[in-house]
Backbone as numpy.savetxt, mean C-alpha at the origin, in Angstrom:
# Nx Ny Nz CAx CAy CAz Cx Cy Cz
-5.51 -5.13 19.65 -6.33 -3.95 19.65 -5.46 -2.69 19.65
-4.41 -2.70 20.47 -3.53 -1.53 20.54 -2.79 -1.34 19.22
-2.47 -2.44 18.55 -1.78 -2.34 17.26 -2.68 -1.67 16.22
-3.95 -2.03 16.22 -4.88 -1.41 15.27 -5.02 0.09 15.52
-5.11 0.46 16.78 -5.24 1.88 17.11 -3.98 2.62 16.69
-2.82 2.03 16.95 -1.56 2.66 16.55 -1.45 2.82 15.05
-1.89 1.79 14.30 -1.85 1.88 12.84 -2.80 2.95 12.33
-3.97 3.07 12.96 -4.92 4.08 12.52 -4.39 5.49 12.80
-3.75 5.68 13.96 -3.18 6.98 14.29 -2.07 7.33 13.31
-1.22 6.36 12.99 -0.15 6.59 12.02 -0.71 6.93 10.64
-1.76 6.24 10.23 -2.36 6.50 8.92 -2.96 7.91 8.86
-3.64 8.32 9.92 -4.22 9.66 9.95 -3.13 10.71 9.94
-2.04 10.49 10.67 -0.94 11.44 10.68 -0.31 11.57 9.30
-0.16 10.44 8.60 0.42 10.48 7.25 -0.49 11.21 6.28
-1.79 10.99 6.38 -2.72 11.68 5.49 -2.70 13.18 5.75
-2.67 13.57 7.02 -2.61 15.00 7.35 -1.32 15.63 6.85
-0.22 14.92 6.96 1.06 15.44 6.45 1.01 15.60 4.94
0.45 14.62 4.24 0.35 14.71 2.78 -0.55 15.86 2.36
-1.66 16.06 3.05 -2.57 17.16 2.71 -1.88 18.50 2.94
-1.18 18.64 4.05 -0.51 19.92 4.32 0.59 20.19 3.29
1.33 19.15 2.88 2.34 19.34 1.84 1.71 19.72 0.50
0.58 19.09 0.19 -0.09 19.39 -1.08 -0.62 20.82 -1.09
-1.18 21.26 0.01 -1.70 22.62 0.09 -0.55 23.62 0.03
0.55 23.32 0.71 1.71 24.22 0.67 2.29 24.32 -0.73
2.37 23.20 -1.43 2.89 23.22 -2.80 1.97 23.98 -3.73
0.68 23.88 -3.51 -0.26 24.60 -4.37 -0.22 26.09 -4.09
-0.07 26.48 -2.83 -0.03 27.89 -2.48 1.28 28.55 -2.92
2.38 27.83 -2.83 3.68 28.39 -3.20 3.90 28.38 -4.70
3.17 27.57 -5.44 3.38 27.45 -6.87 4.65 26.66 -7.17
5.12 25.90 -6.20 6.37 25.16 -6.38 6.18 23.95 -7.28
4.96 23.62 -7.60 4.70 22.44 -8.42 4.82 22.76 -9.91
5.23 23.95 -10.24 5.41 24.30 -11.65 4.09 24.44 -12.38
3.08 25.00 -11.72 1.79 25.16 -12.35 0.90 23.94 -12.22
1.42 22.88 -11.65 0.62 21.68 -11.47 -0.05 21.71 -10.10
-1.08 20.92 -9.95 -1.73 20.81 -8.66 -0.86 20.01 -7.71
-0.95 20.31 -6.44 -0.14 19.61 -5.44 -0.78 18.32 -4.96
-1.87 17.91 -5.57 -2.56 16.72 -5.11 -2.07 15.44 -5.76
-1.14 15.53 -6.70 -0.54 14.34 -7.30 0.22 13.51 -6.28
1.10 14.14 -5.49 1.80 13.36 -4.46 0.86 12.81 -3.40
-0.19 13.55 -3.08 -1.16 13.05 -2.10 -1.86 11.81 -2.61
-2.34 11.87 -3.83 -3.04 10.71 -4.39 -2.08 9.54 -4.60
-0.85 9.82 -4.99 0.13 8.75 -5.16 0.44 8.08 -3.83
0.58 8.87 -2.78 0.83 8.30 -1.46 -0.32 7.46 -0.95
-1.53 7.96 -1.17 -2.70 7.20 -0.72 -2.86 5.89 -1.49
-2.67 5.95 -2.81 -2.80 4.74 -3.63 -1.74 3.73 -3.27
-0.49 4.19 -3.17 0.59 3.27 -2.82 0.41 2.69 -1.43
0.06 3.53 -0.47 -0.12 3.06 0.90 -1.25 2.06 1.04
-2.37 2.35 0.43 -3.51 1.43 0.53 -3.23 0.11 -0.18
-2.55 0.18 -1.32 -2.23 -1.05 -2.04 -1.27 -1.92 -1.24
-0.28 -1.29 -0.63 0.68 -2.05 0.16 0.04 -2.58 1.43
-0.84 -1.80 2.03 -1.55 -2.28 3.22 -2.44 -3.47 2.87
-3.14 -3.39 1.75 -3.97 -4.51 1.31 -3.15 -5.74 0.98
-2.00 -5.52 0.35 -1.13 -6.65 0.03 -0.59 -7.29 1.30
-0.28 -6.48 2.30 0.19 -7.01 3.57 -0.85 -7.87 4.25
-2.09 -7.41 4.27 -3.16 -8.22 4.85 -3.36 -9.51 4.06
-3.31 -9.41 2.74 -3.51 -10.59 1.90 -2.40 -11.61 2.10
-1.16 -11.14 2.15 -0.04 -12.07 2.34 -0.12 -12.71 3.72
-0.54 -11.94 4.71 -0.68 -12.50 6.05 -1.71 -13.62 6.10
-2.86 -13.39 5.49 -3.92 -14.41 5.50 -3.53 -15.61 4.64
-3.07 -15.34 3.44 -2.73 -16.43 2.52 -1.50 -17.19 3.02
-0.54 -16.47 3.59 0.66 -17.12 4.09 0.37 -18.06 5.25
-0.48 -17.62 6.16 -0.80 -18.50 7.29 -1.61 -19.71 6.84
-2.54 -19.49 5.93 -3.31 -20.63 5.42 -2.43 -21.56 4.60
-1.50 -20.99 3.83 -0.58 -21.81 3.05 0.35 -22.62 3.94
0.82 -22.03 5.03 1.69 -22.76 5.95 0.95 -23.92 6.60
-0.31 -23.68 6.94 -1.11 -24.77 7.53 -1.35 -25.88 6.51
-1.61 -25.49 5.27 -1.85 -26.51 4.23 -0.59 -27.29 3.93
0.57 -26.61 3.91 1.83 -27.30 3.65 2.17 -28.26 4.78
1.79 -27.89 6.00 2.07 -28.78 7.13 1.30 -30.09 7.00
0.10 -30.00 6.43 -0.70 -31.22 6.27 -0.33 -31.99 5.00
-0.12 -31.24 3.90 0.22 -31.87 2.62 1.39 -31.11 2.01
2.59 -31.62 2.12 3.76 -30.90 1.59 3.72 -30.68 0.07
2.95 -31.44 -0.65 2.89 -31.25 -2.11 2.12 -29.98 -2.51
1.53 -29.29 -1.56 0.82 -28.04 -1.85 1.72 -26.81 -1.78
3.04 -27.03 -1.67 3.97 -25.92 -1.53 3.91 -24.96 -2.72
3.89 -25.49 -3.91 3.91 -24.64 -5.11 2.62 -23.83 -5.22
1.50 -24.45 -4.92 0.23 -23.72 -4.97 0.21 -22.58 -3.95
0.68 -22.86 -2.75 0.71 -21.81 -1.73 1.63 -20.68 -2.14
2.76 -21.02 -2.73 3.71 -20.00 -3.18 3.11 -19.14 -4.30
2.35 -19.75 -5.17 1.70 -18.99 -6.25 0.67 -18.02 -5.69
-0.11 -18.47 -4.70 -1.11 -17.57 -4.11 -0.45 -16.42 -3.38
0.67 -16.67 -2.72 1.38 -15.59 -2.04 1.95 -14.61 -3.07
2.44 -15.11 -4.18 2.97 -14.23 -5.23 1.86 -13.37 -5.84
0.68 -13.92 -5.99 -0.45 -13.15 -6.51 -0.80 -12.03 -5.54
-0.78 -12.34 -4.25 -1.08 -11.31 -3.26 -0.01 -10.22 -3.26
1.24 -10.58 -3.47 2.31 -9.59 -3.53 2.22 -8.74 -4.79
1.58 -9.26 -5.82 1.38 -8.48 -7.03 0.57 -7.23 -6.79
-0.27 -7.23 -5.77 -1.04 -6.03 -5.44 -0.12 -4.87 -5.07
0.93 -5.16 -4.33 1.88 -4.11 -3.95 2.60 -3.57 -5.18
2.95 -4.44 -6.10 3.63 -3.98 -7.33 2.72 -3.07 -8.13
1.46 -3.44 -8.26 0.52 -2.58 -8.99 0.33 -1.25 -8.27
0.34 -1.27 -6.95 0.26 -0.02 -6.20 1.44 0.89 -6.47
2.66 0.32 -6.52 3.84 1.12 -6.84 3.74 1.70 -8.25
3.30 0.91 -9.20 3.19 1.39 -10.57 2.18 2.54 -10.66
1.04 2.39 -10.03 0.04 3.46 -10.05 0.54 4.70 -9.32
1.28 4.52 -8.24 1.82 5.67 -7.52 2.80 6.45 -8.39
3.68 5.73 -9.10 4.61 6.42 -9.99 3.89 7.11 -11.15
2.82 6.51 -11.63 2.06 7.15 -12.70 1.37 8.42 -12.19
0.86 8.38 -10.97 0.19 9.54 -10.42 1.17 10.66 -10.07
2.41 10.32 -9.78 3.40 11.34 -9.47 3.71 12.21 -10.67
3.45 11.71 -11.86 3.74 12.49 -13.06 2.60 13.46 -13.40
1.51 13.40 -12.67 0.39 14.33 -12.94 0.70 15.72 -12.46
């Protein structure tokens, strides 16, 4: 329970920091005429994708470990499912880099 509260506080602090940086960049004109919300959206997309991938790997990894303990021949299937879950983080990074160019 305390871990969830700590993660939520950290997430809110990061969002507030990103919003303040975006507003400062927009007010200063330091973005070269661009809106300062590109880094904010990139951070949110990347963070949420990595958070989702972390939850997915945790669930799939624990289930895969239990399945491998019972049937060792399921190792390759479990590894494939974990790799699919990690693909979410890769897609999040790609989208974040694409949004940074806006």
